[in-house]
Predicted model as a PDB file, atoms N, CA, C, CB and O in Angstrom, pLDDT in the B-factor column:
MODEL        1                                                                  
ATOM      1  N   MET A   1     -15.345   0.481   7.644  1.00 91.00           N  
ATOM      2  CA  MET A   1     -14.248   1.318   7.769  1.00 91.00           C  
ATOM      3  C   MET A   1     -14.572   2.777   7.947  1.00 91.00           C  
ATOM      4  CB  MET A   1     -13.430   1.142   6.653  1.00 91.00           C  
ATOM      5  O   MET A   1     -14.144   3.441   8.891  1.00 91.00           O  
ATOM      6  N   LYS A   2     -15.342   3.239   7.002  1.00 92.00           N  
ATOM      7  CA  LYS A   2     -15.761   4.617   6.989  1.00 92.00           C  
ATOM      8  C   LYS A   2     -16.405   4.895   8.342  1.00 92.00           C  
ATOM      9  CB  LYS A   2     -16.739   4.913   5.800  1.00 92.00           C  
ATOM     10  O   LYS A   2     -16.068   5.934   8.910  1.00 92.00           O  
ATOM     11  N   ALA A   3     -17.221   4.154   8.879  1.00 94.00           N  
ATOM     12  CA  ALA A   3     -17.957   4.386  10.157  1.00 94.00           C  
ATOM     13  C   ALA A   3     -16.762   4.517  11.119  1.00 94.00           C  
ATOM     14  CB  ALA A   3     -19.053   3.146  10.580  1.00 94.00           C  
ATOM     15  O   ALA A   3     -16.741   5.412  11.964  1.00 94.00           O  
ATOM     16  N   ILE A   4     -15.810   3.657  10.994  1.00 91.00           N  
ATOM     17  CA  ILE A   4     -14.652   3.552  12.127  1.00 91.00           C  
ATOM     18  C   ILE A   4     -14.039   4.970  11.897  1.00 91.00           C  
ATOM     19  CB  ILE A   4     -13.404   2.167  11.900  1.00 91.00           C  
ATOM     20  O   ILE A   4     -13.900   5.696  12.882  1.00 91.00           O  
ATOM     21  N   ALA A   5     -13.707   5.360  10.807  1.00 92.00           N  
ATOM     22  CA  ALA A   5     -12.815   6.527  10.550  1.00 92.00           C  
ATOM     23  C   ALA A   5     -13.802   7.841  11.049  1.00 92.00           C  
ATOM     24  CB  ALA A   5     -12.311   6.590   8.781  1.00 92.00           C  
ATOM     25  O   ALA A   5     -13.377   8.726  11.791  1.00 92.00           O  
ATOM     26  N   ASP A   6     -15.196   7.801  10.504  1.00 94.00           N  
ATOM     27  CA  ASP A   6     -15.923   8.852  11.024  1.00 94.00           C  
ATOM     28  C   ASP A   6     -16.185   9.289  12.377  1.00 94.00           C  
ATOM     29  CB  ASP A   6     -16.890   8.718  10.612  1.00 94.00           C  
ATOM     30  O   ASP A   6     -16.569  10.409  12.712  1.00 94.00           O  
ATOM     31  N   VAL A   7     -15.921   8.218  13.182  1.00 94.00           N  
ATOM     32  CA  VAL A   7     -16.161   8.405  14.627  1.00 94.00           C  
ATOM     33  C   VAL A   7     -14.772   8.806  15.237  1.00 94.00           C  
ATOM     34  CB  VAL A   7     -16.778   7.039  15.325  1.00 94.00           C  
ATOM     35  O   VAL A   7     -14.696   9.121  16.425  1.00 94.00           O  
ATOM     36  N   GLY A   8     -13.765   8.795  14.483  1.00 90.00           N  
ATOM     37  CA  GLY A   8     -12.414   9.338  14.949  1.00 90.00           C  
ATOM     38  C   GLY A   8     -11.388   8.344  15.443  1.00 90.00           C  
ATOM     39  O   GLY A   8     -10.249   8.655  15.791  1.00 90.00           O  
ATOM     40  N   CYS A   9     -11.909   7.066  15.443  1.00 86.00           N  
ATOM     41  CA  CYS A   9     -11.222   5.997  16.106  1.00 86.00           C  
ATOM     42  C   CYS A   9      -9.664   6.016  15.501  1.00 86.00           C  
ATOM     43  CB  CYS A   9     -12.045   4.536  15.833  1.00 86.00           C  
ATOM     44  O   CYS A   9      -9.435   6.031  14.291  1.00 86.00           O  
ATOM     45  N   ARG A  10      -8.725   6.012  16.439  1.00 82.00           N  
ATOM     46  CA  ARG A  10      -7.454   5.884  15.918  1.00 82.00           C  
ATOM     47  C   ARG A  10      -6.547   4.740  16.717  1.00 82.00           C  
ATOM     48  CB  ARG A  10      -6.816   7.296  15.970  1.00 82.00           C  
ATOM     49  O   ARG A  10      -5.323   4.627  16.656  1.00 82.00           O  
ATOM     50  N   GLY A  11      -7.422   3.967  17.442  1.00 81.00           N  
ATOM     51  CA  GLY A  11      -6.887   2.882  18.085  1.00 81.00           C  
ATOM     52  C   GLY A  11      -6.760   1.559  17.255  1.00 81.00           C  
ATOM     53  O   GLY A  11      -6.834   1.617  16.027  1.00 81.00           O  
ATOM     54  N   ALA A  12      -6.587   0.474  17.847  1.00 81.00           N  
ATOM     55  CA  ALA A  12      -6.254  -0.768  17.117  1.00 81.00           C  
ATOM     56  C   ALA A  12      -7.501  -1.365  16.544  1.00 81.00           C  
ATOM     57  CB  ALA A  12      -5.551  -1.792  18.031  1.00 81.00           C  
ATOM     58  O   ALA A  12      -8.568  -1.435  17.154  1.00 81.00           O  
ATOM     59  N   ILE A  13      -7.252  -1.858  15.129  1.00 81.00           N  
ATOM     60  CA  ILE A  13      -8.348  -2.611  14.683  1.00 81.00           C  
ATOM     61  C   ILE A  13      -7.988  -4.075  14.443  1.00 81.00           C  
ATOM     62  CB  ILE A  13      -8.889  -2.001  13.466  1.00 81.00           C  
ATOM     63  O   ILE A  13      -6.943  -4.404  13.882  1.00 81.00           O  
ATOM     64  N   THR A  14      -8.988  -5.023  14.935  1.00 77.00           N  
ATOM     65  CA  THR A  14      -8.532  -6.515  15.030  1.00 77.00           C  
ATOM     66  C   THR A  14      -9.365  -7.218  14.307  1.00 77.00           C  
ATOM     67  CB  THR A  14      -8.491  -7.129  16.385  1.00 77.00           C  
ATOM     68  O   THR A  14     -10.506  -6.822  14.070  1.00 77.00           O  
ATOM     69  N   LEU A  15      -8.849  -8.430  13.842  1.00 74.00           N  
ATOM     70  CA  LEU A  15      -9.784  -9.221  13.055  1.00 74.00           C  
ATOM     71  C   LEU A  15      -9.837 -10.659  13.912  1.00 74.00           C  
ATOM     72  CB  LEU A  15      -9.233  -9.383  11.385  1.00 74.00           C  
ATOM     73  O   LEU A  15      -8.796 -11.128  14.374  1.00 74.00           O  
ATOM     74  N   GLU A  16     -10.927 -11.218  14.061  1.00 73.00           N  
ATOM     75  CA  GLU A  16     -10.977 -12.439  14.677  1.00 73.00           C  
ATOM     76  C   GLU A  16     -11.746 -13.408  13.680  1.00 73.00           C  
ATOM     77  CB  GLU A  16     -11.647 -12.304  16.084  1.00 73.00           C  
ATOM     78  O   GLU A  16     -12.929 -13.299  13.356  1.00 73.00           O  
ATOM     79  N   SER A  17     -10.800 -14.427  13.236  1.00 70.00           N  
ATOM     80  CA  SER A  17     -11.533 -15.189  12.359  1.00 70.00           C  
ATOM     81  C   SER A  17     -11.472 -16.716  12.755  1.00 70.00           C  
ATOM     82  CB  SER A  17     -11.026 -14.935  10.969  1.00 70.00           C  
ATOM     83  O   SER A  17     -10.391 -17.195  13.097  1.00 70.00           O  
ATOM     84  N   MET A  18     -12.667 -17.522  12.713  1.00 64.00           N  
ATOM     85  CA  MET A  18     -12.777 -18.789  13.210  1.00 64.00           C  
ATOM     86  C   MET A  18     -12.818 -19.517  12.076  1.00 64.00           C  
ATOM     87  CB  MET A  18     -13.866 -19.032  14.090  1.00 64.00           C  
ATOM     88  O   MET A  18     -13.957 -19.711  11.650  1.00 64.00           O  
ATOM     89  N   ASN A  19     -11.799 -20.049  11.363  1.00 65.00           N  
ATOM     90  CA  ASN A  19     -11.768 -20.948  10.229  1.00 65.00           C  
ATOM     91  C   ASN A  19     -11.757 -22.304  10.576  1.00 65.00           C  
ATOM     92  CB  ASN A  19     -10.679 -20.712   9.415  1.00 65.00           C  
ATOM     93  O   ASN A  19     -12.292 -23.067   9.772  1.00 65.00           O  
ATOM     94  N   HIS A  20     -11.252 -22.790  11.627  1.00 67.00           N  
ATOM     95  CA  HIS A  20     -11.248 -24.199  11.855  1.00 67.00           C  
ATOM     96  C   HIS A  20     -11.825 -24.299  13.443  1.00 67.00           C  
ATOM     97  CB  HIS A  20      -9.642 -24.864  11.600  1.00 67.00           C  
ATOM     98  O   HIS A  20     -11.164 -24.060  14.454  1.00 67.00           O  
ATOM     99  N   VAL A  21     -13.110 -24.681  13.386  1.00 70.00           N  
ATOM    100  CA  VAL A  21     -13.876 -24.782  14.728  1.00 70.00           C  
ATOM    101  C   VAL A  21     -14.171 -26.326  14.938  1.00 70.00           C  
ATOM    102  CB  VAL A  21     -15.347 -23.867  14.706  1.00 70.00           C  
ATOM    103  O   VAL A  21     -14.585 -27.007  13.999  1.00 70.00           O  
ATOM    104  N   ASP A  22     -13.979 -26.780  16.012  1.00 74.00           N  
ATOM    105  CA  ASP A  22     -14.511 -28.043  16.376  1.00 74.00           C  
ATOM    106  C   ASP A  22     -15.880 -28.202  16.302  1.00 74.00           C  
ATOM    107  CB  ASP A  22     -14.161 -28.360  17.581  1.00 74.00           C  
ATOM    108  O   ASP A  22     -16.598 -27.387  16.881  1.00 74.00           O  
ATOM    109  N   VAL A  23     -16.377 -29.164  15.652  1.00 74.00           N  
ATOM    110  CA  VAL A  23     -17.851 -29.561  15.379  1.00 74.00           C  
ATOM    111  C   VAL A  23     -18.522 -29.340  16.739  1.00 74.00           C  
ATOM    112  CB  VAL A  23     -18.047 -31.181  14.833  1.00 74.00           C  
ATOM    113  O   VAL A  23     -19.603 -28.752  16.766  1.00 74.00           O  
ATOM    114  N   ASP A  24     -18.013 -29.728  17.748  1.00 79.00           N  
ATOM    115  CA  ASP A  24     -18.799 -29.911  19.111  1.00 79.00           C  
ATOM    116  C   ASP A  24     -19.100 -28.300  19.593  1.00 79.00           C  
ATOM    117  CB  ASP A  24     -17.751 -30.868  20.394  1.00 79.00           C  
ATOM    118  O   ASP A  24     -20.095 -27.997  20.251  1.00 79.00           O  
ATOM    119  N   ILE A  25     -18.185 -27.436  19.202  1.00 76.00           N  
ATOM    120  CA  ILE A  25     -18.432 -26.033  20.004  1.00 76.00           C  
ATOM    121  C   ILE A  25     -18.835 -24.887  18.829  1.00 76.00           C  
ATOM    122  CB  ILE A  25     -16.859 -25.499  20.930  1.00 76.00           C  
ATOM    123  O   ILE A  25     -19.089 -23.715  19.103  1.00 76.00           O  
ATOM    124  N   ALA A  26     -18.844 -25.403  17.592  1.00 72.00           N  
ATOM    125  CA  ALA A  26     -19.361 -24.487  16.357  1.00 72.00           C  
ATOM    126  C   ALA A  26     -20.617 -23.889  16.722  1.00 72.00           C  
ATOM    127  CB  ALA A  26     -19.601 -25.304  14.967  1.00 72.00           C  
ATOM    128  O   ALA A  26     -20.759 -22.680  16.536  1.00 72.00           O  
ATOM    129  N   GLY A  27     -21.661 -24.659  17.278  1.00 75.00           N  
ATOM    130  CA  GLY A  27     -22.832 -24.073  17.473  1.00 75.00           C  
ATOM    131  C   GLY A  27     -22.909 -23.229  18.539  1.00 75.00           C  
ATOM    132  O   GLY A  27     -23.735 -22.319  18.470  1.00 75.00           O  
ATOM    133  N   GLY A  28     -22.127 -23.347  19.656  1.00 76.00           N  
ATOM    134  CA  GLY A  28     -22.016 -22.401  20.738  1.00 76.00           C  
ATOM    135  C   GLY A  28     -21.381 -21.103  20.285  1.00 76.00           C  
ATOM    136  O   GLY A  28     -21.572 -20.050  20.894  1.00 76.00           O  
ATOM    137  N   LEU A  29     -20.630 -21.197  19.215  1.00 73.00           N  
ATOM    138  CA  LEU A  29     -19.988 -20.018  18.693  1.00 73.00           C  
ATOM    139  C   LEU A  29     -20.671 -19.347  17.494  1.00 73.00           C  
ATOM    140  CB  LEU A  29     -18.635 -20.369  18.324  1.00 73.00           C  
ATOM    141  O   LEU A  29     -20.251 -18.331  16.938  1.00 73.00           O  
ATOM    142  N   ALA A  30     -21.813 -20.060  17.150  1.00 75.00           N  
ATOM    143  CA  ALA A  30     -22.566 -19.468  16.082  1.00 75.00           C  
ATOM    144  C   ALA A  30     -21.826 -19.351  14.646  1.00 75.00           C  
ATOM    145  CB  ALA A  30     -22.971 -18.105  16.558  1.00 75.00           C  
ATOM    146  O   ALA A  30     -22.104 -18.549  13.755  1.00 75.00           O  
ATOM    147  N   VAL A  31     -20.821 -20.342  14.636  1.00 70.00           N  
ATOM    148  CA  VAL A  31     -20.162 -20.473  13.246  1.00 70.00           C  
ATOM    149  C   VAL A  31     -20.822 -21.684  12.518  1.00 70.00           C  
ATOM    150  CB  VAL A  31     -18.505 -20.709  13.365  1.00 70.00           C  
ATOM    151  O   VAL A  31     -20.878 -22.827  12.971  1.00 70.00           O  
ATOM    152  N   TRP A  32     -21.265 -21.301  11.438  1.00 67.00           N  
ATOM    153  CA  TRP A  32     -21.971 -22.371  10.713  1.00 67.00           C  
ATOM    154  C   TRP A  32     -21.221 -22.935   9.441  1.00 67.00           C  
ATOM    155  CB  TRP A  32     -23.332 -21.833  10.289  1.00 67.00           C  
ATOM    156  O   TRP A  32     -21.660 -23.921   8.849  1.00 67.00           O  
ATOM    157  N   ARG A  33     -20.105 -22.294   9.050  1.00 70.00           N  
ATOM    158  CA  ARG A  33     -19.312 -22.740   7.830  1.00 70.00           C  
ATOM    159  C   ARG A  33     -17.970 -22.089   7.952  1.00 70.00           C  
ATOM    160  CB  ARG A  33     -20.019 -22.333   6.421  1.00 70.00           C  
ATOM    161  O   ARG A  33     -17.807 -21.067   8.617  1.00 70.00           O  
ATOM    162  N   PRO A  34     -17.074 -22.655   7.343  1.00 70.00           N  
ATOM    163  CA  PRO A  34     -15.559 -22.091   7.309  1.00 70.00           C  
ATOM    164  C   PRO A  34     -15.699 -20.593   6.734  1.00 70.00           C  
ATOM    165  CB  PRO A  34     -14.464 -23.091   6.231  1.00 70.00           C  
ATOM    166  O   PRO A  34     -16.702 -20.308   6.081  1.00 70.00           O  
ATOM    167  N   VAL A  35     -14.893 -19.826   6.928  1.00 70.00           N  
ATOM    168  CA  VAL A  35     -14.997 -18.265   6.301  1.00 70.00           C  
ATOM    169  C   VAL A  35     -14.160 -18.556   5.100  1.00 70.00           C  
ATOM    170  CB  VAL A  35     -14.308 -16.841   7.338  1.00 70.00           C  
ATOM    171  O   VAL A  35     -14.326 -17.788   4.152  1.00 70.00           O  
ATOM    172  N   ALA A  36     -13.290 -19.522   4.958  1.00 76.00           N  
ATOM    173  CA  ALA A  36     -12.357 -19.846   3.657  1.00 76.00           C  
ATOM    174  C   ALA A  36     -12.299 -21.355   3.486  1.00 76.00           C  
ATOM    175  CB  ALA A  36     -10.747 -19.262   3.819  1.00 76.00           C  
ATOM    176  O   ALA A  36     -12.425 -22.134   4.431  1.00 76.00           O  
ATOM    177  N   GLU A  37     -12.111 -21.698   2.301  1.00 80.00           N  
ATOM    178  CA  GLU A  37     -11.695 -23.053   2.189  1.00 80.00           C  
ATOM    179  C   GLU A  37     -10.174 -23.483   2.368  1.00 80.00           C  
ATOM    180  CB  GLU A  37     -12.112 -23.447   0.932  1.00 80.00           C  
ATOM    181  O   GLU A  37      -9.902 -24.653   2.637  1.00 80.00           O  
ATOM    182  N   ASP A  38      -9.225 -22.551   2.219  1.00 83.00           N  
ATOM    183  CA  ASP A  38      -8.020 -22.584   2.620  1.00 83.00           C  
ATOM    184  C   ASP A  38      -7.799 -21.547   3.686  1.00 83.00           C  
ATOM    185  CB  ASP A  38      -7.192 -22.468   1.539  1.00 83.00           C  
ATOM    186  O   ASP A  38      -8.105 -20.371   3.486  1.00 83.00           O  
ATOM    187  N   PRO A  39      -7.202 -22.018   4.963  1.00 78.00           N  
ATOM    188  CA  PRO A  39      -7.220 -21.156   6.078  1.00 78.00           C  
ATOM    189  C   PRO A  39      -6.231 -19.903   5.702  1.00 78.00           C  
ATOM    190  CB  PRO A  39      -6.763 -21.982   7.424  1.00 78.00           C  
ATOM    191  O   PRO A  39      -6.461 -18.780   6.150  1.00 78.00           O  
ATOM    192  N   ARG A  40      -5.157 -20.164   4.882  1.00 84.00           N  
ATOM    193  CA  ARG A  40      -4.306 -19.256   4.726  1.00 84.00           C  
ATOM    194  C   ARG A  40      -4.852 -17.961   3.859  1.00 84.00           C  
ATOM    195  CB  ARG A  40      -3.186 -19.920   4.173  1.00 84.00           C  
ATOM    196  O   ARG A  40      -4.233 -16.899   3.782  1.00 84.00           O  
ATOM    197  N   ASP A  41      -6.068 -18.218   3.246  1.00 84.00           N  
ATOM    198  CA  ASP A  41      -6.735 -17.169   2.565  1.00 84.00           C  
ATOM    199  C   ASP A  41      -7.277 -16.061   3.692  1.00 84.00           C  
ATOM    200  CB  ASP A  41      -7.948 -17.825   1.667  1.00 84.00           C  
ATOM    201  O   ASP A  41      -7.424 -14.904   3.300  1.00 84.00           O  
ATOM    202  N   VAL A  42      -7.509 -16.312   4.762  1.00 80.00           N  
ATOM    203  CA  VAL A  42      -7.900 -15.452   5.825  1.00 80.00           C  
ATOM    204  C   VAL A  42      -6.954 -14.307   5.918  1.00 80.00           C  
ATOM    205  CB  VAL A  42      -7.971 -16.191   7.113  1.00 80.00           C  
ATOM    206  O   VAL A  42      -7.321 -13.132   5.914  1.00 80.00           O  
ATOM    207  N   ILE A  43      -5.579 -14.752   6.012  1.00 82.00           N  
ATOM    208  CA  ILE A  43      -4.359 -13.719   6.007  1.00 82.00           C  
ATOM    209  C   ILE A  43      -4.023 -13.320   4.767  1.00 82.00           C  
ATOM    210  CB  ILE A  43      -3.103 -14.229   6.593  1.00 82.00           C  
ATOM    211  O   ILE A  43      -3.850 -12.124   4.532  1.00 82.00           O  
ATOM    212  N   GLU A  44      -3.893 -14.227   3.861  1.00 89.00           N  
ATOM    213  CA  GLU A  44      -3.307 -13.730   2.440  1.00 89.00           C  
ATOM    214  C   GLU A  44      -4.212 -13.120   1.633  1.00 89.00           C  
ATOM    215  CB  GLU A  44      -2.757 -14.802   1.598  1.00 89.00           C  
ATOM    216  O   GLU A  44      -3.763 -12.370   0.765  1.00 89.00           O  
ATOM    217  N   VAL A  45      -5.431 -13.278   1.726  1.00 86.00           N  
ATOM    218  CA  VAL A  45      -6.526 -12.524   0.854  1.00 86.00           C  
ATOM    219  C   VAL A  45      -7.222 -11.552   1.813  1.00 86.00           C  
ATOM    220  CB  VAL A  45      -7.687 -13.587   0.155  1.00 86.00           C  
ATOM    221  O   VAL A  45      -7.394 -10.397   1.423  1.00 86.00           O  
ATOM    222  N   GLY A  46      -7.612 -11.894   2.960  1.00 83.00           N  
ATOM    223  CA  GLY A  46      -8.504 -11.186   3.845  1.00 83.00           C  
ATOM    224  C   GLY A  46      -7.753  -9.895   4.423  1.00 83.00           C  
ATOM    225  O   GLY A  46      -8.253  -8.770   4.443  1.00 83.00           O  
ATOM    226  N   LEU A  47      -6.587 -10.198   4.848  1.00 85.00           N  
ATOM    227  CA  LEU A  47      -5.854  -8.984   5.400  1.00 85.00           C  
ATOM    228  C   LEU A  47      -5.429  -7.829   4.431  1.00 85.00           C  
ATOM    229  CB  LEU A  47      -4.611  -9.470   6.044  1.00 85.00           C  
ATOM    230  O   LEU A  47      -5.594  -6.648   4.734  1.00 85.00           O  
ATOM    231  N   PRO A  48      -4.897  -8.217   3.302  1.00 89.00           N  
ATOM    232  CA  PRO A  48      -4.962  -7.026   2.311  1.00 89.00           C  
ATOM    233  C   PRO A  48      -6.301  -6.289   1.860  1.00 89.00           C  
ATOM    234  CB  PRO A  48      -4.387  -7.504   1.091  1.00 89.00           C  
ATOM    235  O   PRO A  48      -6.351  -5.083   1.618  1.00 89.00           O  
ATOM    236  N   PHE A  49      -7.417  -7.196   1.774  1.00 89.00           N  
ATOM    237  CA  PHE A  49      -8.726  -6.475   1.542  1.00 89.00           C  
ATOM    238  C   PHE A  49      -8.933  -5.441   2.724  1.00 89.00           C  
ATOM    239  CB  PHE A  49      -9.995  -7.555   1.474  1.00 89.00           C  
ATOM    240  O   PHE A  49      -9.309  -4.303   2.441  1.00 89.00           O  
ATOM    241  N   LEU A  50      -8.719  -5.770   3.930  1.00 87.00           N  
ATOM    242  CA  LEU A  50      -9.113  -5.002   5.096  1.00 87.00           C  
ATOM    243  C   LEU A  50      -8.002  -3.760   4.970  1.00 87.00           C  
ATOM    244  CB  LEU A  50      -9.037  -5.963   6.609  1.00 87.00           C  
ATOM    245  O   LEU A  50      -8.355  -2.584   5.062  1.00 87.00           O  
ATOM    246  N   ARG A  51      -6.767  -4.119   4.772  1.00 89.00           N  
ATOM    247  CA  ARG A  51      -5.840  -2.761   4.568  1.00 89.00           C  
ATOM    248  C   ARG A  51      -6.357  -1.732   3.639  1.00 89.00           C  
ATOM    249  CB  ARG A  51      -4.421  -3.111   3.989  1.00 89.00           C  
ATOM    250  O   ARG A  51      -6.440  -0.531   3.895  1.00 89.00           O  
ATOM    251  N   ASP A  52      -6.704  -2.328   2.517  1.00 92.00           N  
ATOM    252  CA  ASP A  52      -7.126  -1.462   1.364  1.00 92.00           C  
ATOM    253  C   ASP A  52      -8.435  -0.813   1.872  1.00 92.00           C  
ATOM    254  CB  ASP A  52      -7.352  -2.326  -0.066  1.00 92.00           C  
ATOM    255  O   ASP A  52      -8.518   0.414   1.804  1.00 92.00           O  
ATOM    256  N   ALA A  53      -9.416  -1.499   2.354  1.00 92.00           N  
ATOM    257  CA  ALA A  53     -10.636  -0.704   2.712  1.00 92.00           C  
ATOM    258  C   ALA A  53     -10.336   0.328   3.885  1.00 92.00           C  
ATOM    259  CB  ALA A  53     -11.819  -1.707   3.155  1.00 92.00           C  
ATOM    260  O   ALA A  53     -10.864   1.440   3.903  1.00 92.00           O  
ATOM    261  N   ALA A  54      -9.467  -0.108   4.845  1.00 91.00           N  
ATOM    262  CA  ALA A  54      -8.960   1.046   5.835  1.00 91.00           C  
ATOM    263  C   ALA A  54      -8.309   2.189   5.299  1.00 91.00           C  
ATOM    264  CB  ALA A  54      -8.005   0.550   6.788  1.00 91.00           C  
ATOM    265  O   ALA A  54      -8.385   3.308   5.806  1.00 91.00           O  
ATOM    266  N   ARG A  55      -7.625   1.889   4.206  1.00 91.00           N  
ATOM    267  CA  ARG A  55      -6.670   3.062   3.488  1.00 91.00           C  
ATOM    268  C   ARG A  55      -7.726   3.981   2.787  1.00 91.00           C  
ATOM    269  CB  ARG A  55      -5.463   2.399   2.225  1.00 91.00           C  
ATOM    270  O   ARG A  55      -7.722   5.194   2.993  1.00 91.00           O  
ATOM    271  N   GLN A  56      -8.594   3.404   1.991  1.00 94.00           N  
ATOM    272  CA  GLN A  56      -9.510   4.228   1.341  1.00 94.00           C  
ATOM    273  C   GLN A  56     -10.382   5.037   2.214  1.00 94.00           C  
ATOM    274  CB  GLN A  56     -10.283   3.462   0.514  1.00 94.00           C  
ATOM    275  O   GLN A  56     -10.820   6.096   1.763  1.00 94.00           O  
ATOM    276  N   ALA A  57     -10.761   4.569   3.708  1.00 93.00           N  
ATOM    277  CA  ALA A  57     -11.420   5.346   4.432  1.00 93.00           C  
ATOM    278  C   ALA A  57     -10.683   6.371   5.227  1.00 93.00           C  
ATOM    279  CB  ALA A  57     -12.120   4.618   5.140  1.00 93.00           C  
ATOM    280  O   ALA A  57     -11.250   7.146   5.997  1.00 93.00           O  
ATOM    281  N   GLY A  58      -9.213   6.343   4.979  1.00 90.00           N  
ATOM    282  CA  GLY A  58      -8.387   7.259   5.746  1.00 90.00           C  
ATOM    283  C   GLY A  58      -7.606   6.802   6.982  1.00 90.00           C  
ATOM    284  O   GLY A  58      -6.950   7.539   7.718  1.00 90.00           O  
ATOM    285  N   LEU A  59      -7.779   5.430   7.109  1.00 89.00           N  
ATOM    286  CA  LEU A  59      -7.249   4.740   8.380  1.00 89.00           C  
ATOM    287  C   LEU A  59      -5.942   4.294   8.010  1.00 89.00           C  
ATOM    288  CB  LEU A  59      -8.134   3.507   8.914  1.00 89.00           C  
ATOM    289  O   LEU A  59      -5.683   4.113   6.820  1.00 89.00           O  
ATOM    290  N   THR A  60      -5.131   4.106   8.864  1.00 78.00           N  
ATOM    291  CA  THR A  60      -3.628   3.468   8.748  1.00 78.00           C  
ATOM    292  C   THR A  60      -3.689   2.192   9.642  1.00 78.00           C  
ATOM    293  CB  THR A  60      -2.322   4.575   9.339  1.00 78.00           C  
ATOM    294  O   THR A  60      -3.979   2.323  10.831  1.00 78.00           O  
ATOM    295  N   LEU A  61      -3.434   0.991   9.127  1.00 72.00           N  
ATOM    296  CA  LEU A  61      -3.377  -0.070   9.833  1.00 72.00           C  
ATOM    297  C   LEU A  61      -1.871  -0.486   9.976  1.00 72.00           C  
ATOM    298  CB  LEU A  61      -4.241  -1.063   9.239  1.00 72.00           C  
ATOM    299  O   LEU A  61      -1.105  -0.205   9.054  1.00 72.00           O  
ATOM    300  N   GLY A  62      -1.423  -1.124  11.060  1.00 65.00           N  
ATOM    301  CA  GLY A  62       0.078  -1.571  11.245  1.00 65.00           C  
ATOM    302  C   GLY A  62       0.325  -2.722  10.379  1.00 65.00           C  
ATOM    303  O   GLY A  62       1.438  -3.248  10.354  1.00 65.00           O  
TER     304      GLY A  62                                                      
ENDMDL                                                                          
END                                                                             
């Protein structure tokens, strides 16, 4: 987040998480394991973490 702030980015910051990926396409997407045991954690834990990291770097997320 600091690097994003340092270059002056003021645009949107997005999160792409592939928690549930079909086994047949996981290799093509380079997804080796789920990012969270509970898919709700991606939003309920991950998003507050990212917002805090952005705030500490001086960025404001919507």
